[in-house]
C-alpha positions as CSV (number, residue, x, y, z in Angstrom):
1,S,6.3,9.6,-14.7
2,P,4.5,6.1,-13.7
3,A,6.8,3.4,-12.6
4,C,6.0,-0.1,-11.3
5,V,7.9,-1.4,-8.6
6,F,8.6,-5.3,-8.0
7,P,11.4,-5.4,-5.5
8,Y,11.4,-9.0,-4.8
9,A,12.1,-10.4,-8.4
10,H,15.5,-11.5,-7.5
11,R,15.2,-12.3,-3.8
12,P,11.5,-13.5,-3.2
13,L,10.2,-13.4,0.4
14,T,9.0,-17.0,0.0
15,T,10.6,-20.1,-0.6
16,Q,7.3,-22.1,-2.0
17,G,6.0,-19.1,-3.9
18,V,2.9,-19.0,-1.6
19,A,2.4,-17.8,2.0
20,S,-0.5,-19.1,3.9
21,Y,-2.4,-16.7,5.9
22,R,-0.9,-15.5,9.1
23,T,2.3,-17.8,8.9
24,V,5.8,-15.9,9.4
25,E,6.0,-15.8,5.4
26,F,2.5,-14.2,5.4
27,N,3.2,-11.8,8.2
28,R,7.0,-10.7,6.5
29,M,5.1,-10.0,3.2
30,V,2.4,-7.7,4.8
31,M,5.0,-5.9,6.6
32,Q,6.7,-5.1,3.7
33,R,3.8,-2.9,2.2
34,P,4.1,0.1,4.6
35,M,8.0,-0.6,4.6
36,W,8.0,0.0,0.8
37,M,5.3,2.8,1.2
38,R,7.4,4.9,3.7
39,H,10.7,4.4,1.3
40,L,8.8,5.4,-1.9
41,L,7.1,8.3,-0.1
42,S,10.0,9.7,1.4
43,R,11.8,10.0,-2.1
44,G,8.9,12.2,-3.2
45,Y,6.8,9.7,-4.9
46,S,3.0,9.0,-4.9
47,V,2.3,5.7,-4.4
48,L,-0.9,3.5,-5.9
49,Q,-0.7,0.2,-4.3
50,C,-3.3,-2.7,-5.3
51,D,-3.4,-6.3,-5.0
52,L,-3.0,-8.3,-8.3
53,D,-6.8,-9.3,-8.4
54,V,-7.4,-5.6,-9.2
55,V,-8.7,-4.9,-12.5
56,W,-8.8,-1.2,-13.8
57,L,-11.3,-0.4,-16.0
58,R,-10.2,3.2,-16.3
59,D,-7.6,5.4,-14.9
60,P,-8.3,6.2,-11.2
61,F,-6.2,9.4,-10.9
62,P,-8.7,11.9,-12.9
63,L,-11.2,10.6,-10.3
64,F,-9.2,11.6,-7.5
65,A,-8.4,15.2,-9.1
66,A,-12.2,15.7,-9.8
67,H,-13.2,15.4,-6.4
68,P,-12.0,18.1,-3.9
69,H,-12.3,15.5,-0.7
70,L,-10.2,13.2,-2.7
71,A,-7.8,15.6,-4.2
72,A,-6.8,16.9,-1.0
73,A,-6.4,13.5,1.0
74,D,-3.0,12.4,1.9
75,V,-4.0,8.8,2.2
76,L,-7.0,6.9,0.3
77,V,-7.7,3.4,1.6
78,Q,-10.4,0.8,0.4
79,S,-12.6,-0.2,3.3
80,E,-13.1,-3.4,4.6
81,G,-16.5,-3.2,5.5
82,G,-16.5,-2.1,9.2
83,H,-13.5,-4.5,9.7
84,G,-10.8,-1.8,9.5
85,Y,-8.7,-1.2,6.3
86,N,-8.3,-3.4,3.1
87,A,-4.5,-3.4,2.1
88,G,-5.3,-4.4,-1.2
89,F,-5.8,-1.1,-2.7
90,Y,-4.7,2.5,-1.4
91,F,-2.9,5.5,-2.5
92,A,-0.8,7.7,-0.6
93,R,0.9,11.0,-1.5
94,P,4.6,12.0,-0.2
95,T,3.3,13.9,2.9
96,R,4.2,14.0,6.5
97,A,0.6,12.8,7.3
98,A,0.9,9.8,4.8
99,D,4.3,8.7,6.3
100,A,2.7,8.9,9.9
101,F,0.0,6.9,8.8
102,M,2.5,4.2,7.2
103,E,4.6,4.2,10.4
104,F,1.1,3.7,12.6
105,W,0.3,0.8,10.3
106,L,3.9,-0.7,10.7
107,E,3.8,-0.3,14.2
108,D,0.4,-2.1,14.6
109,L,1.5,-5.0,12.3
110,V,4.9,-5.3,14.5
111,S,2.8,-5.3,17.8
112,R,0.4,-8.2,16.7
């Protein structure tokens, strides 16, 4: 059944409530995404992650199921228009390939 995870309600990542781009607090917040994804995927959950500014006009899951290339994908990620991936919207299924993708992403973030 669908669930919403908000792990920072009692222990926020920032002291000011805002993390400016590329600050230590911002980078800490960004690194939480692949870490939480790996945690949830390892427990068998499929995870749809989206930024707060995403507006849902309809349920995306029927679209994922209706197209064979989407239904077979381990990870679906929004493109950043030639600049890599946009972490504002992505979906992952609990597979080894999805976990490997999240591990690679986390390692890439740590190396910066």
